[in-house]
Z-matrix of the N, CA and C atoms (Angstrom, degrees):
N
C 1 1.567
C 2 1.456 1 109.22
N 3 1.270 2 115.21 1 142.96
C 4 1.442 3 121.52 2 -179.33
C 5 1.536 4 108.28 3 -101.26
N 6 1.361 5 111.19 4 140.73
C 7 1.395 6 115.43 5 173.47
C 8 1.448 7 120.02 6 -76.20
N 9 1.277 8 119.97 7 151.60
C 10 1.455 9 125.87 8 176.95
C 11 1.550 10 109.48 9 -59.66
N 12 1.321 11 116.34 10 121.69
C 13 1.475 12 118.59 11 179.26
C 14 1.483 13 114.93 12 -84.25
N 15 1.215 14 116.05 13 -8.82
C 16 1.462 15 125.58 14 -172.73
C 17 1.523 16 108.46 15 -70.49
N 18 1.333 17 122.27 16 118.80
C 19 1.513 18 122.01 17 -178.88
C 20 1.590 19 105.30 18 -67.66
N 21 1.301 20 110.63 19 157.44
C 22 1.470 21 115.92 20 176.74
C 23 1.497 22 108.40 21 -69.27
N 24 1.328 23 116.44 22 157.25
C 25 1.431 24 119.35 23 178.02
C 26 1.482 25 114.17 24 -62.71
N 27 1.286 26 114.98 25 127.07
C 28 1.474 27 125.55 26 179.25
C 29 1.569 28 111.45 27 -85.64
N 30 1.282 29 120.36 28 112.89
C 31 1.510 30 112.19 29 -177.43
C 32 1.526 31 115.57 30 -73.88
N 33 1.311 32 114.58 31 -6.76
C 34 1.487 33 118.63 32 178.48
C 35 1.546 34 107.73 33 -95.27
N 36 1.269 35 120.58 34 -8.48
C 37 1.458 36 120.93 35 179.07
C 38 1.527 37 108.51 36 -73.64
N 39 1.270 38 115.96 37 131.42
C 40 1.536 39 122.73 38 179.45
C 41 1.437 40 111.36 39 -74.65
N 42 1.237 41 122.11 40 138.52
C 43 1.521 42 130.87 41 171.72
C 44 1.509 43 108.89 42 -105.51
N 45 1.299 44 115.98 43 111.70
C 46 1.410 45 123.01 44 174.14
C 47 1.516 46 115.61 45 -79.70
N 48 1.258 47 118.80 46 139.90
C 49 1.554 48 122.94 47 171.50
C 50 1.437 49 107.02 48 -63.94
N 51 1.291 50 117.72 49 165.93
C 52 1.506 51 122.43 50 -178.59
C 53 1.527 52 109.63 51 -64.50
N 54 1.303 53 119.53 52 -32.84
C 55 1.488 54 120.18 53 175.46
C 56 1.338 55 112.42 54 -64.43
N 57 1.360 56 121.35 55 -48.82
C 58 1.491 57 125.32 56 -178.17
C 59 1.457 58 112.83 57 -66.68
N 60 1.302 59 117.66 58 -33.31
C 61 1.478 60 123.95 59 178.14
C 62 1.451 61 109.18 60 -63.33
N 63 1.379 62 120.79 61 -31.55
C 64 1.370 63 125.01 62 -177.19
C 65 1.574 64 118.38 63 -81.77
N 66 1.341 65 113.72 64 -7.54
C 67 1.460 66 116.69 65 -176.83
C 68 1.505 67 110.26 66 -78.21
N 69 1.281 68 120.43 67 127.95
C 70 1.467 69 123.81 68 -177.53
C 71 1.533 70 106.61 69 -79.48
N 72 1.310 71 115.33 70 119.74
C 73 1.509 72 124.64 71 -176.64
C 74 1.505 73 108.63 72 -81.52
N 75 1.387 74 112.44 73 156.34
C 76 1.445 75 121.42 74 172.00
C 77 1.530 76 112.46 75 47.96
N 78 1.174 77 115.60 76 43.56
C 79 1.520 78 122.26 77 172.44
C 80 1.531 79 113.10 78 -138.30
N 81 1.214 80 119.75 79 114.55
C 82 1.395 81 124.07 80 -173.52
C 83 1.579 82 108.80 81 -61.89
N 84 1.355 83 115.60 82 139.13
C 85 1.422 84 124.29 83 177.50
C 86 1.577 85 116.36 84 72.30
N 87 1.457 86 116.40 85 12.48
C 88 1.309 87 122.61 86 178.85
C 89 1.608 88 102.94 87 -75.73
N 90 1.381 89 119.27 88 141.59
C 91 1.500 90 118.32 89 178.18
C 92 1.386 91 112.57 90 -76.02
N 93 1.335 92 115.70 91 160.68
C 94 1.485 93 120.30 92 172.30
C 95 1.522 94 104.99 93 -97.32
N 96 1.343 95 118.66 94 -134.36
C 97 1.449 96 123.26 95 171.52
C 98 1.421 97 114.44 96 -147.86
N 99 1.305 98 119.60 97 173.38
C 100 1.467 99 124.90 98 -164.85
C 101 1.540 100 112.68 99 -68.20
N 102 1.409 101 116.83 100 -25.81
C 103 1.461 102 117.45 101 -175.22
C 104 1.550 103 113.21 102 -94.14
N 105 1.292 104 119.71 103 13.45
C 106 1.332 105 123.64 104 170.03
C 107 1.532 106 115.91 105 -75.69
N 108 1.274 107 124.67 106 121.81
C 109 1.397 108 122.09 107 -178.86
C 110 1.568 109 108.65 108 -103.34
N 111 1.236 110 113.87 109 125.70
C 112 1.540 111 121.29 110 -176.87
C 113 1.443 112 109.04 111 -68.54
N 114 1.289 113 118.30 112 132.66
C 115 1.403 114 128.05 113 170.38
C 116 1.576 115 111.04 114 -101.05
N 117 1.399 116 113.16 115 -140.30
C 118 1.491 117 115.82 116 -178.89
C 119 1.503 118 107.96 117 -91.15
N 120 1.364 119 109.97 118 179.60
C 121 1.537 120 116.94 119 175.69
C 122 1.494 121 105.75 120 -139.55
N 123 1.404 122 108.17 121 155.31
C 124 1.426 123 118.84 122 175.45
C 125 1.522 124 116.16 123 -131.40
N 126 1.261 125 116.46 124 159.56
C 127 1.545 126 115.18 125 173.16
C 128 1.488 127 110.07 126 -109.30
N 129 1.454 128 113.65 127 142.40
C 130 1.387 129 120.35 128 176.68
C 131 1.515 130 107.90 129 -127.58
N 132 1.409 131 115.65 130 145.95
C 133 1.393 132 121.41 131 -179.78
C 134 1.462 133 110.45 132 -86.69
N 135 1.332 134 121.25 133 129.53
C 136 1.474 135 125.44 134 173.19
C 137 1.566 136 104.11 135 -119.94
N 138 1.334 137 113.50 136 -179.79
C 139 1.473 138 122.10 137 -178.71
C 140 1.506 139 108.64 138 -54.05
N 141 1.359 140 121.75 139 -44.62
C 142 1.364 141 124.58 140 -166.86
C 143 1.510 142 111.55 141 -93.24
N 144 1.481 143 119.00 142 -5.44
C 145 1.372 144 121.18 143 179.91
C 146 1.466 145 114.25 144 136.35
N 147 1.390 146 125.21 145 -159.50
C 148 1.370 147 123.54 146 -172.40
C 149 1.408 148 110.28 147 -90.16
N 150 1.433 149 117.02 148 145.51
C 151 1.445 150 121.53 149 175.02
C 152 1.555 151 105.60 150 -120.52
N 153 1.269 152 114.71 151 164.96
C 154 1.535 153 117.93 152 174.08
C 155 1.465 154 109.37 153 -117.70
N 156 1.434 155 115.61 154 129.69
C 157 1.383 156 119.65 155 170.31
C 158 1.535 157 108.29 156 -117.47
N 159 1.399 158 107.51 157 127.96
C 160 1.493 159 119.12 158 -178.59
C 161 1.562 160 111.36 159 -104.56
N 162 1.277 161 116.50 160 136.21
C 163 1.556 162 117.26 161 177.93
C 164 1.555 163 107.38 162 -103.34
N 165 1.469 164 109.40 163 146.71
C 166 1.388 165 118.09 164 -171.40
C 167 1.606 166 105.27 165 -134.92
N 168 1.296 167 121.20 166 153.38
C 169 1.517 168 116.65 167 166.23
C 170 1.615 169 105.54 168 -135.35
N 171 1.213 170 111.39 169 144.98
C 172 1.491 171 120.49 170 -176.06
C 173 1.558 172 103.37 171 -78.63
N 174 1.351 173 118.12 172 130.52
C 175 1.389 174 123.50 173 179.71
C 176 1.576 175 106.49 174 -78.25
N 177 1.229 176 124.18 175 -22.88
C 178 1.428 177 127.57 176 178.05
C 179 1.562 178 115.04 177 -80.86
N 180 1.392 179 121.12 178 -54.06
C 181 1.377 180 119.28 179 -170.97
C 182 1.587 181 107.57 180 -114.16
N 183 1.316 182 117.85 181 -8.70
C 184 1.499 183 114.61 182 176.04
C 185 1.563 184 111.81 183 89.71
N 186 1.310 185 120.11 184 -2.71
C 187 1.381 186 121.37 185 179.31
C 188 1.520 187 116.39 186 -58.94
N 189 1.396 188 123.65 187 131.23
C 190 1.382 189 122.01 188 177.66
C 191 1.420 190 108.83 189 -94.58
N 192 1.363 191 119.16 190 135.95
C 193 1.372 192 128.44 191 -179.59
C 194 1.523 193 113.95 192 -127.68
N 195 1.269 194 116.15 193 156.67
C 196 1.475 195 122.26 194 173.90
C 197 1.516 196 103.17 195 -131.34
N 198 1.457 197 112.15 196 139.96
C 199 1.380 198 116.82 197 169.11
C 200 1.580 199 110.42 198 -116.36
N 201 1.284 200 113.09 199 119.87
C 202 1.530 201 119.98 200 176.51
C 203 1.426 202 115.43 201 -88.84
N 204 1.265 203 123.09 202 114.41
C 205 1.394 204 127.79 203 -178.71
C 206 1.469 205 114.90 204 -95.46
N 207 1.352 206 123.32 205 81.38
C 208 1.347 207 129.67 206 -171.22
C 209 1.536 208 106.58 207 -126.51
N 210 1.412 209 112.46 208 100.80
C 211 1.455 210 121.79 209 -173.95
C 212 1.554 211 109.79 210 -63.21
N 213 1.292 212 120.08 211 -21.37
C 214 1.452 213 118.28 212 -175.72
C 215 1.590 214 112.53 213 -91.55
N 216 1.424 215 119.01 214 -8.81
C 217 1.331 216 123.56 215 -175.32
C 218 1.509 217 108.58 216 -117.55
N 219 1.473 218 119.37 217 108.43
C 220 1.357 219 120.09 218 -179.04
C 221 1.533 220 113.10 219 -64.49
N 222 1.349 221 118.40 220 -19.69
C 223 1.496 222 123.87 221 -177.05
C 224 1.450 223 112.16 222 -94.34
N 225 1.355 224 121.98 223 4.42
C 226 1.383 225 119.75 224 174.86
C 227 1.496 226 105.37 225 -77.28
N 228 1.326 227 120.01 226 175.97
C 229 1.511 228 120.97 227 -178.17
C 230 1.563 229 110.88 228 138.43
N 231 1.289 230 114.07 229 -140.48
C 232 1.448 231 120.91 230 -175.14
C 233 1.502 232 110.70 231 -82.31
N 234 1.369 233 116.54 232 138.18
C 235 1.506 234 124.47 233 169.36
C 236 1.448 235 111.79 234 -146.76
N 237 1.332 236 116.76 235 140.19
C 238 1.540 237 121.32 236 176.89
C 239 1.518 238 104.22 237 -79.47
N 240 1.439 239 110.84 238 132.60
C 241 1.479 240 120.43 239 178.37
C 242 1.530 241 111.27 240 -117.14
N 243 1.369 242 119.23 241 7.97
C 244 1.444 243 117.06 242 178.82
C 245 1.562 244 113.32 243 138.55
N 246 1.255 245 110.87 244 -168.20
C 247 1.574 246 121.20 245 176.50
C 248 1.480 247 109.11 246 -118.86
């Protein structure tokens, strides 16, 4: 008999709502969704100059997101930063 390979539910694991799960991460110019509430933004210095990082929070599931607007990096974009 094989044992169940499914790990037990981790209470610390974040559950994204359907809209958040559909966001394409780490891809510049990927769209967010309508229930993301914009927070503050900050500037960071990179080799080629300043970039803007804007924080968002999902109104439905509470997931915290950041959007990195770096025109020289195709893999900048959306990333989950917590709850």
